[in-house]
C-alpha positions in Angstrom: 24.1 -7.0 23.0 27.5 -7.9 21.6 26.1 -11.1 20.2 23.3 -9.3 18.4 25.6 -6.6 17.0 27.9 -9.4 15.6 24.9 -11.2 14.1 23.7 -8.0 12.4 27.2 -7.4 11.1 27.3 -10.9 9.6 23.8 -10.4 8.2 24.9 -7.2 6.5 28.0 -8.9 5.0 25.8 -11.8 3.8 23.3 -9.3 2.1 26.2 -7.5 0.4 27.5 -10.8 -0.9 24.0 -11.8 -2.0 23.7 -8.6 -4.0 26.9 -9.4 -5.8 26.0 -13.1 -6.5 24.7 -12.5 -10.1 28.2 -11.2 -11.0 29.4 -14.8 -10.6 26.8 -16.2 -13.0 28.7 -17.8 -16.0 25.7 -17.4 -18.3 22.8 -15.0 -18.9 20.0 -16.5 -16.8 17.4 -15.7 -19.5 19.4 -17.0 -22.4 17.6 -19.7 -24.3 19.7 -22.5 -25.9 17.6 -25.0 -27.8 20.6 -27.1 -28.6 21.3 -27.8 -24.9 17.9 -28.7 -23.4 17.6 -30.6 -20.1 21.3 -31.3 -19.8 22.4 -33.0 -16.5 25.1 -31.3 -14.4 28.5 -31.2 -16.0 31.7 -29.1 -16.0 30.1 -26.4 -18.2 26.7 -26.3 -16.7 27.3 -27.0 -13.0 23.6 -27.6 -12.2 22.5 -28.6 -15.7 20.0 -26.8 -17.9 16.3 -26.5 -18.0 13.6 -27.1 -20.6 14.7 -24.0 -22.6 18.4 -24.7 -22.3 18.9 -22.0 -19.7 21.8 -22.5 -17.3 20.4 -23.6 -13.9 23.3 -22.4 -11.9 23.1 -18.9 -13.3 19.3 -18.8 -12.7 19.8 -20.1 -9.2 22.2 -17.2 -8.3 19.6 -14.6 -9.5 16.7 -16.5 -7.9 18.6 -16.6 -4.6 19.2 -12.9 -4.7 15.6 -12.1 -5.6 14.1 -14.4 -2.9 16.4 -13.0 -0.2 15.5 -9.4 -1.2 11.8 -10.2 -1.2 12.2 -11.6 2.3 14.2 -8.6 3.5 11.8 -6.0 2.0 8.8 -7.8 3.3 10.3 -7.9 6.8 11.1 -4.2 6.6 7.6 -3.2 5.4 5.9 -5.4 8.0 8.0 -3.9 10.8 7.2 -0.4 9.6 3.5 -1.1 9.6 3.6 -2.9 12.9 5.6 -0.1 14.6 3.1 2.5 13.3 0.2 0.5 14.6 1.9 -0.1 18.0 2.8 3.5 18.4 -0.7 4.7 17.6 -2.3 2.1 19.8 -0.1 2.7 22.8 -0.7 6.4 22.7 -4.5 6.3 21.8 -7.3 7.0 24.3 -8.6 3.8 26.1 -11.7 3.5 23.9 -9.7 3.9 20.6 -7.1 1.6 21.9 -9.6 -1.1 22.6 -11.1 -0.7 19.1 -7.7 -1.0 17.5 -6.9 -4.1 19.5 -10.2 -5.7 18.5 -9.5 -4.8 14.9 -6.1 -6.5 15.2 -7.6 -9.6 16.7 -10.1 -9.8 13.8 -7.3 -9.3 11.3 -5.2 -12.1 12.9 -8.2 -14.4 12.7 -8.3 -14.2 8.9 -6.7 -17.0 6.8 -3.8 -14.9 5.5 -2.4 -17.5 3.1 -5.8 -17.9 1.4 -6.3 -14.2 1.1 -2.8 -13.8 -0.5 -3.7 -16.6 -2.9 -7.0 -15.0 -3.7 -5.5 -11.5 -4.2 -2.7 -13.0 -6.4 -5.2 -14.8 -8.6 -6.5 -11.5 -9.9 -3.0 -10.3 -11.0 -2.5 -12.1 -14.3 0.7 -10.3 -15.2 2.6 -11.4 -12.1 4.3 -9.2 -9.4 7.5 -7.3 -9.3 9.9 -7.8 -6.4 8.6 -4.6 -4.7 4.9 -5.3 -5.2 5.0 -8.9 -4.0 7.1 -7.7 -1.0 4.4 -5.2 -0.1 1.6 -7.7 -0.6 3.3 -10.2 1.8 4.0 -7.4 4.3 0.3 -6.3 4.3 -0.8 -9.8 5.3 2.0 -10.5 7.8 2.3 -7.3 9.9 -0.5 -8.3 12.3 1.3 -10.9 14.3 4.4 -8.7 14.4 2.3 -5.7 15.7 0.6 -7.9 18.3 4.0 -9.0 19.8 5.5 -5.5 19.5 2.5 -3.9 21.2 2.5 -6.4 24.1 6.3 -6.1 24.5 6.3 -2.3 24.5 3.3 -2.2 26.9 5.2 -4.4 29.4 8.4 -2.4 29.2 6.5 0.9 29.3 5.5 0.2 32.9 9.2 -0.1 34.0 10.5 2.6 36.4 13.1 4.0 34.0 10.5 4.7 31.3 8.1 6.3 33.9 11.0 8.5 35.1 11.7 9.7 31.5 8.0 10.4 31.0 7.9 12.4 34.2 10.9 14.4 32.9 8.9 15.4 29.8 10.2 13.0 27.2 7.9 12.8 24.1 5.9 9.7 23.3 8.1 9.1 20.2 11.3 9.4 22.2 10.0 7.0 24.9 9.1 4.4 22.4 12.1 4.5 20.1 14.9 5.7 22.4 13.9 4.1 25.7 11.7 1.1 25.0 13.0 -0.1 21.6 16.6 -0.6 22.8 15.4 -2.9 25.5 13.2 -4.9 23.1 15.7 -4.9 20.2 16.4 -8.7 20.4 12.7 -9.5 20.3 12.2 -7.1 17.4 15.1 -8.7 15.5 13.6 -12.2 16.0 10.3 -11.0 14.6 12.0 -9.5 11.6 13.9 -12.7 10.9 10.8 -14.9 11.2 8.9 -12.5 8.9 11.6 -12.7 6.3 11.6 -16.5 6.5 7.8 -16.6 6.2 7.9 -14.2 3.2 10.5 -16.3 1.3 8.6 -19.5 1.8 5.3 -17.8 0.8 6.7 -16.2 -2.3 8.1 -19.6 -3.3 4.7 -21.2 -2.9 2.9 -18.4 -4.8 5.4 -18.6 -7.7 5.2 -22.3 -7.8 1.5 -22.0 -8.5 2.2 -19.2 -11.0 0.8 -16.5 -8.8 4.0 -14.9 -7.7 6.7 -13.0 -9.6 6.3 -12.4 -13.4 6.8 -15.4 -15.6 10.4 -15.7 -16.6 11.7 -13.8 -13.6 14.3 -15.8 -11.7 12.9 -16.9 -8.4 13.1 -20.1 -6.5 9.3 -20.6 -6.8 9.4 -19.9 -10.5 12.2 -22.4 -11.0 10.2 -25.1 -9.1 7.1 -24.2 -11.2 9.0 -24.6 -14.4 10.4 -27.9 -13.3 7.2 -29.3 -11.8 7.1 -32.0 -14.5 10.9 -32.6 -14.6 10.9 -35.3 -12.0 8.8 -37.5 -14.3 11.3 -37.4 -17.1 14.3 -38.0 -14.9 15.5 -34.3 -14.8 16.0 -34.5 -11.0 18.4 -31.6 -10.9 15.7 -29.1 -11.9 13.7 -29.9 -8.8 16.4 -30.7 -6.3 18.5 -27.6 -6.3 15.9 -24.9 -5.9 14.0 -27.0 -3.4 17.1 -27.5 -1.3 17.9 -23.8 -1.5 14.4 -22.8 -0.3 14.8 -25.2 2.6 18.3 -24.0 3.5 17.3 -20.3 3.5 14.2 -20.8 5.7 15.9 -23.2 8.0 19.0 -20.9 8.5 16.8 -17.9 9.2 14.7 -19.9 11.8 18.0 -21.1 13.5 19.2 -17.5 13.5 16.1 -16.3 15.2 16.2 -19.0 17.8 19.9 -18.2 18.6 19.2 -14.5 19.0 16.2 -15.3 21.2 18.4 -17.5 23.5 21.5 -15.3 23.6 20.4 -11.8 22.5 
């Protein structure tokens, strides 16, 4: 329990620092400078400039913040949908419960990534941070709901839960004040994994021009804009955003694994 609380505290500090990162940007991330196109890293532009002369370091700070917030919002939205589904299913009559579980199995059998790509292809203007977070959550809540339902169903058969039920505790109180505290480590791991999946998916969508609005700083947009850079020797335009995507996702997966082992 102490380990999980410490990790959550560190995560809150990290999110606070992430929100303040753009204040450290030495340049306006959208400022075009046609006199300084495709400059390699130097003492003025730490990570060089892109095809429009925009400072890569400044854009990276904003892109990092946006990508982390997309992952966080997607994780929160997915958990809310999953909790609502699990609560309704756990307390539904047997026949309704069976139908809901069959629906969930059918939803999980769908190729989510292809559906996200298909849905994104009809949005020609691009997404905002909030809308793409909702889109990713809508297509990722199913696996979270499945694990939450199974976990809550198992814990719900424990003696302390049955005793509280016999004493007249409401269904809401049983789930969120008796069962959830026992399953908090599993829920946190699900949240972290959902955030990692959302960040990598958003980067993929933006890389293909189907994610955030064009010009919006995101790691995927930076990779999309630099897709031809490697062929002209501008390696810094590809290397830095690619490494940051890998670092974020890898760190989140390690965090989830650590909580699972020691939470």
